[in-house]
N, C-alpha and C positions, 0 to 999 in steps of 0.2 A: 448487501443490506444486513442489518443486525440479525434478522430472523435466520438467515442462512449461515451466519458466522459460527454459531454454535455447532452446526452440522459439519462445517469445514474443519474446525478445530478437532472435533471428535473423530472425524474420518482420518485426519492426519495422525492422531494418536493411535488409533486402531491399526492403521497401515504400518506404522513404525514400531508397534509394540510398546507404546508409552502408556503407563497406567494413570499418571497424573502430571499436571504441569503446575508447579507452585509459583513460578515467577512470571506468569503471563497475566496481565491485568487488562481487561477490556471494559470500556465504558460505552453506554448507549446514549450518552448525553452529548449533543453537538454544542460546541463552543464557537462563537463567532470570533475566530482567531485573528481577524484583521481589525477588530475593534480596539479603541484605545485601552490600554492596560489589560489586554487579553492575556499577555504573558503572566501577569500577576494572578489572574483567574485560573489559568492552567496550572501554574506552580502550586497554588493553594489546593486545587482539586487533587493533584498527585500527592501532595503531602498529607491529605486526609486519609489516604489509603496505604501510603508507603511511609514507614517510620523514618524519622530523620536519621541520616547517616547511612541508610540502606541505599546501595547503588542502583541507579536507573541506567540501563545500558542503551535503550532505544525507545523512541517515541514515534508512533506512526499516526499520521493524520489521514483518515480515510473517509471521505474524499474531500478535495478542495471545495467542491460545490456545496457539500454539506456543512462546511465550517467557515464559509466566507459570506459576509453580508454585502460586500462590495461587488464590483464587476471584474471578473477575471480577465477581461479584455483590456483593462486599463493598467498601465504600468504603475501608476500611483497606488491603486488598490492592491495589486499583487505585492508591491514593496511593503505595504503595511503588514500583510500577513507574514511575509518572509522575515521581516524585522522582528515581529513578535515571537516567531518560532526560533529565531537566533538567540533571543534573550532566554527562552526556555532551555535551549540546548546548552547555553553557557552556564545557566544556573545548576544544571545537573551533570555537566560534562558528559552529555549524552549525544548520541547520533539522533537525527530527526529525518524521517522519510515522509514525503507527502505523496499521496495517490491522486493523480489528476487524469482526467479523460483526454483522449485525443480529439481533434476537430472532426467535423462531419464531412468536409469536402475530401476528394481524392488526394489532393495535395497536402492536406493536414493530417492524414492518417498515421504519419510517422513522427508527429510532434504533439506536445501538449497544446490543448486548445487555449485560445486567448492570447494574452500579451506574450511577445517574444522574450520578455523578461524572465519568464519561468525558467527557460533553459539557461539563459545568461547568468542567473543568480545562484544556481545550484552547483555543487561540486561534482555530482554525478547524475546522469539521467539514464534510466533503464526503460526500454519499451517492451511491453508484453503484448503480443499480437497472436490472433488465431488465424491460421492459414486456411485456404480452401479445403484442404484435405483433413481438417480438424487438428492438425499438428499445432502446438503452441511454441512460439519462438520467443526467447527472452534475450534481448541484445542491448548492448550499451550504445547510447547515442551521444553520450558525453562522459568523459572521465578526465577531470581537471588535473589531477596530480599523478596519474599513472597511465599505463597502457590500457587500451580497451580490452576487457577479457573476451574470450571466444564466446560466441552465442551458445545458449543452452536450448535444447529442444525436448519436448515431451508431449504427452497426451493425458487428458483427464481419465482417470480410472474410477469407476463406481465402487463405493465401499459400503456394504451393508452395516448399519449401526445397531440393529436389534431394536429399533424404535418403531412405533406405529403412531399414526395420527388419529384424530378423533373418529375417523371413518374406518379405522382398522387397516389402513393402507401402510405398507412398509415405507419408512423414511430412510433414504440413503444419503450419503455424503460423497465427496469426490476428492481425489488427491492427484497432484501432478506426478506422473511417473516419467522419469527422464529416459530419453532414447537417443540413439546415434544421430549425428548431423545428417541431413540429406546428402545424397551423392554430389560431389563437386560439379558445378555447372548446371545443376537442376534449377529451373526457374519456375515461378508460379505461373 
């Protein structure tokens, strides 16, 4: 959620010794990205805060559910959203990532929920999952034009931010700290 995003960015900066990030823009306004002419709305919104000619490297839509008026189970509706995002990507010559949740059933825990079109239509799909031992695994489930990279593993590490809430309680953030892969043959 937007409330925790500020903490996550601050925790990442503190953990990595970064004093400021000038080229990261975050909006708290959801845009129905599957609506007709959504691409025009998104392009205009970006142009309001980024001067013409300044390069946009990457656009992240977080999450599909927050930016979709249609039904993510329907190929027709997912195609509308993906089509609008393709227009935005082309307009800025930028990469676009979409954050989408996995399904609820045991069989759907390793894929995006809804239409099978989500995986079919993207160039790459990355699954982030938390294992029973709290280890986080980041692995490729699709890589259209390259070999799948090796999975990454890590754990969340608490980062004190020096902030307190209205009750005087300390506010902390968290960062992913990479760790070695589990021993070969280890299963969950």
